[in-house]
C-alpha positions as CSV (number, residue, x, y, z in Angstrom):
1,M,90.1,84.1,121.5
2,T,87.7,86.5,123.2
3,P,87.0,89.7,121.1
4,A,87.9,93.0,122.7
5,I,84.6,94.5,121.6
6,S,81.5,92.9,120.1
7,D,77.8,93.4,119.5
8,I,78.1,97.2,119.2
9,S,75.8,98.9,116.8
10,L,75.4,102.7,117.0
11,Q,75.3,105.9,115.0
12,I,76.8,109.2,116.1
13,P,75.2,112.4,114.6
14,V,77.4,115.0,112.9
15,G,78.3,117.8,115.4
16,A,77.4,115.7,118.5
17,K,79.2,116.0,121.8
18,V,79.5,112.3,122.9
19,A,80.8,110.9,126.2
20,L,81.8,107.2,126.3
21,L,81.7,105.7,129.8
22,G,82.3,102.4,131.4
23,P,84.6,100.6,133.9
24,N,88.2,99.8,133.2
25,G,88.5,97.1,130.6
26,A,85.1,97.9,129.0
27,G,86.7,98.4,125.6
28,K,86.4,102.1,125.4
29,S,89.9,102.8,124.0
30,T,89.6,99.9,121.6
31,L,86.4,101.4,120.2
32,L,88.0,104.8,119.8
33,H,91.0,103.3,118.0
34,H,88.6,101.7,115.5
35,L,86.9,105.0,114.8
36,N,90.2,106.6,113.9
37,G,91.4,103.7,111.8
38,L,94.2,102.9,114.2
39,K,92.7,99.5,114.4
40,L,90.7,97.8,111.7
41,P,87.6,95.7,112.4
42,Q,88.0,91.9,112.2
43,N,84.3,91.4,112.0
44,G,81.5,93.8,111.2
45,S,82.0,97.2,109.7
46,V,82.9,100.8,110.7
47,S,81.9,103.7,108.4
48,I,83.1,107.3,109.0
49,M,81.0,110.0,107.2
50,G,79.7,107.3,104.8
51,V,83.2,105.8,104.0
52,P,83.7,102.2,105.1
53,L,86.9,101.7,107.1
54,N,89.4,99.3,105.5
55,K,93.1,99.2,104.7
56,K,92.7,101.4,101.6
57,S,90.5,104.1,103.3
58,A,92.3,104.2,106.7
59,K,94.8,106.9,105.8
60,A,92.0,109.2,104.4
61,I,89.8,108.5,107.4
62,R,92.6,109.5,109.8
63,Q,92.7,112.9,108.1
64,K,89.0,113.3,108.9
65,V,89.2,111.8,112.4
66,G,91.8,113.2,114.9
67,L,92.7,111.0,117.9
68,V,94.2,112.6,121.1
69,F,95.8,109.9,123.2
70,Q,95.2,109.7,127.0
71,D,98.9,110.4,127.7
72,P,100.3,113.4,125.8
73,D,103.8,112.1,126.3
74,D,102.8,109.4,123.7
75,Q,101.9,112.1,121.2
76,V,104.0,115.2,121.8
77,I,107.5,113.9,121.0
78,S,109.2,116.5,118.8
79,G,112.0,118.9,119.9
80,T,109.7,121.9,120.2
81,V,105.9,122.6,120.3
82,W,106.1,124.1,116.8
83,E,107.8,121.1,115.3
84,D,105.3,118.8,116.9
85,V,102.2,120.7,115.7
86,Q,103.5,121.1,112.1
87,F,104.4,117.4,111.7
88,G,100.9,116.4,110.6
89,P,100.3,119.3,108.1
90,R,103.7,118.8,106.6
91,N,102.9,115.1,106.0
92,L,99.8,116.2,104.3
93,G,102.0,118.1,101.8
94,L,100.8,121.6,102.7
95,S,103.0,124.5,101.6
96,E,105.1,126.4,104.1
97,E,102.6,129.3,104.1
98,E,99.7,126.9,104.7
99,I,101.6,125.1,107.5
100,E,102.4,128.5,109.2
101,E,98.7,129.5,109.0
102,V,97.1,126.2,110.3
103,C,99.7,125.8,113.1
104,N,99.3,129.4,114.3
105,V,95.5,129.0,114.3
106,A,95.7,125.6,116.1
107,L,98.1,126.8,118.8
108,G,96.1,130.0,119.2
109,S,92.9,128.1,119.7
110,V,94.3,126.1,122.6
111,G,96.1,129.1,124.1
112,M,99.6,127.7,123.4
113,L,100.9,130.0,120.7
114,E,103.3,131.8,123.0
115,F,104.9,128.5,123.9
116,K,105.6,127.4,120.3
117,S,109.4,127.5,120.8
118,R,109.3,125.6,124.1
119,A,110.5,121.9,124.4
120,P,107.7,119.5,125.6
121,Y,109.7,118.8,128.8
122,Q,109.3,122.5,129.7
123,L,105.5,122.2,129.7
124,S,103.1,121.1,132.4
125,Y,101.0,118.0,131.9
126,G,98.0,120.2,131.1
127,Q,99.9,122.3,128.6
128,K,101.1,119.1,126.8
129,K,97.5,118.0,126.6
130,R,96.7,121.2,124.9
131,V,99.6,120.9,122.5
132,A,98.4,117.3,121.6
133,I,95.0,118.8,120.8
134,A,96.6,121.5,118.7
135,G,98.5,118.9,116.7
136,I,95.2,117.3,115.9
137,L,93.4,120.6,115.1
138,A,96.2,121.5,112.7
139,M,95.1,118.6,110.5
140,K,91.6,120.2,110.2
141,P,89.7,117.0,111.1
142,D,85.9,116.9,111.1
143,I,85.8,114.6,114.1
144,V,87.9,114.9,117.2
145,I,88.3,111.9,119.5
146,L,89.9,112.1,122.9
147,D,90.8,109.2,125.2
148,E,90.4,110.3,128.9
149,P,91.2,114.0,128.3
150,M,90.7,114.8,132.0
151,S,93.0,112.2,133.4
152,Y,95.8,113.3,135.7
153,L,94.8,117.0,135.5
154,D,94.4,119.4,138.4
155,P,91.1,121.3,138.7
156,Q,92.4,124.2,136.7
157,G,93.7,121.9,134.0
158,Q,90.3,120.2,133.8
159,D,88.5,123.5,133.5
160,E,90.9,124.5,130.6
161,V,90.3,121.3,128.7
162,A,86.5,121.5,129.3
163,A,86.6,125.0,127.8
164,L,88.6,123.6,124.8
165,L,86.1,120.9,124.3
166,Q,83.2,123.4,124.3
167,G,85.2,125.5,121.8
168,L,85.6,122.4,119.5
169,S,81.8,122.0,119.5
170,F,81.4,125.7,118.6
171,M,83.7,125.1,115.7
172,G,81.3,122.6,114.4
173,K,83.4,119.5,115.2
174,T,81.9,116.2,116.2
175,V,83.6,115.5,119.6
176,L,83.8,112.0,121.1
177,L,85.6,111.3,124.3
178,S,86.0,108.6,126.9
179,T,85.8,109.5,130.5
180,H,85.1,108.2,134.0
181,D,83.9,111.6,135.1
182,V,80.1,111.3,135.2
183,D,79.7,114.9,136.5
184,F,81.5,116.3,133.5
185,A,79.8,113.9,131.1
186,V,76.3,114.6,132.3
187,S,76.7,118.4,132.0
188,W,78.7,118.5,128.7
189,A,77.5,115.7,126.5
190,D,74.4,115.5,124.4
191,M,74.9,111.8,123.7
192,I,76.0,109.1,126.2
193,I,77.4,105.7,125.3
194,L,77.7,103.1,128.1
195,M,80.0,100.1,127.7
196,K,80.9,97.1,129.8
197,D,82.9,93.9,129.0
198,G,83.5,95.0,125.4
199,Q,79.8,95.4,124.7
200,L,77.3,98.3,124.3
201,L,75.0,98.6,127.3
202,A,73.0,101.7,126.2
203,S,73.2,104.9,124.2
204,G,71.0,107.9,124.5
205,G,70.8,111.4,126.1
206,P,72.6,112.5,129.3
207,E,69.5,111.3,131.3
208,L,71.1,107.9,131.1
209,L,73.6,109.0,133.8
210,T,70.8,109.7,136.3
211,D,69.1,106.4,135.6
212,E,70.0,104.3,138.6
213,E,69.5,101.0,136.8
214,W,71.9,101.8,134.0
215,I,74.4,103.4,136.4
216,R,74.4,100.1,138.4
217,K,74.9,98.0,135.3
218,S,77.7,100.2,134.2
219,N,79.6,100.0,137.5
220,L,79.4,103.8,137.7
221,H,77.9,106.2,140.2
222,L,75.3,108.9,140.0
223,P,76.5,112.5,139.4
224,R,77.1,114.3,142.7
225,I,74.0,116.5,142.3
226,A,71.8,113.5,141.7
227,R,73.3,111.7,144.7
228,L,72.6,114.7,146.9
229,F,68.9,114.6,146.0
230,R,68.8,110.8,146.6
231,M,70.2,111.3,150.1
232,V,67.3,113.5,151.3
233,P,64.8,111.4,153.3
234,N,61.3,111.2,151.9
235,L,62.1,113.2,148.8
236,N,60.6,111.3,146.0
237,V,62.0,112.8,142.9
238,E,61.2,110.9,139.7
239,N,63.7,112.7,137.4
240,L,66.9,113.4,139.2
241,P,68.6,116.7,138.2
242,K,71.7,116.4,135.9
243,N,73.3,119.8,136.6
244,E,73.2,122.9,138.8
245,Q,70.5,124.6,136.7
246,E,68.1,121.7,136.9
247,A,68.8,121.3,140.6
248,A,68.0,125.0,141.2
249,R,64.7,124.8,139.3
250,L,63.7,121.6,141.1
251,L,64.5,123.1,144.5
252,H,62.5,126.2,143.6
253,K,59.6,124.0,142.7
254,L,59.8,121.9,145.8
255,I,60.0,125.0,148.1
256,N,56.9,126.6,146.4
257,V,55.0,123.4,146.8
258,Q,56.0,123.2,150.5
259,Q,54.9,126.8,151.1
260,I,51.5,126.0,149.5
261,K,51.1,123.0,151.8
262,L,51.9,125.2,154.8
């Protein structure tokens, strides 16, 4: 039997913003499920905050690591938003006062407090994504994992989720997500993990996504800004820009150099 993932060895720093990229079938979701304890390693080992993952520790690790599924309809299943978000804290044995507090804070942090009496079917897809994130935040995890959080969202929904992810980082959470969106990953993440065929190709800073060799090996494409600079004839740029700010600085530098030559 071919293993779903193998030959992966990496460490994720506390408080990091991590983007996991690779083609379909690369093993991204399988890796995320191992980090949450949803799946247990058959070989090798997984440690979360120094605690080895096994059958005995899986429940405790799931309290430290919250996993948001790709499809919120797999996660938001209770009769109302409030019932859904309070499910986790109630299972932790919190008092009614504590449940009230953590759920209000969680829903408020994702901008869904006013919708707490709504049924999930009355929400948009993006709103259900935010409720799913609130359900995880109510558990007060140290690590938040999201499987394709931008999928099937319109541009406004993507902007809202991006703001939420930035907010999680400001809260001191370690945030790890899988995505196909290289433009978002290169501008948001401070650590990139590239996978293909169930194996780790590379890990490092966001500059990996402007490295044309790694992009080719990962079956990805360069971010739009980097592609734009590559399309300009006779423009030999060693380090392609990763975002608008870097592009603006590089253009300013190139214009000044051209003026000097003139």
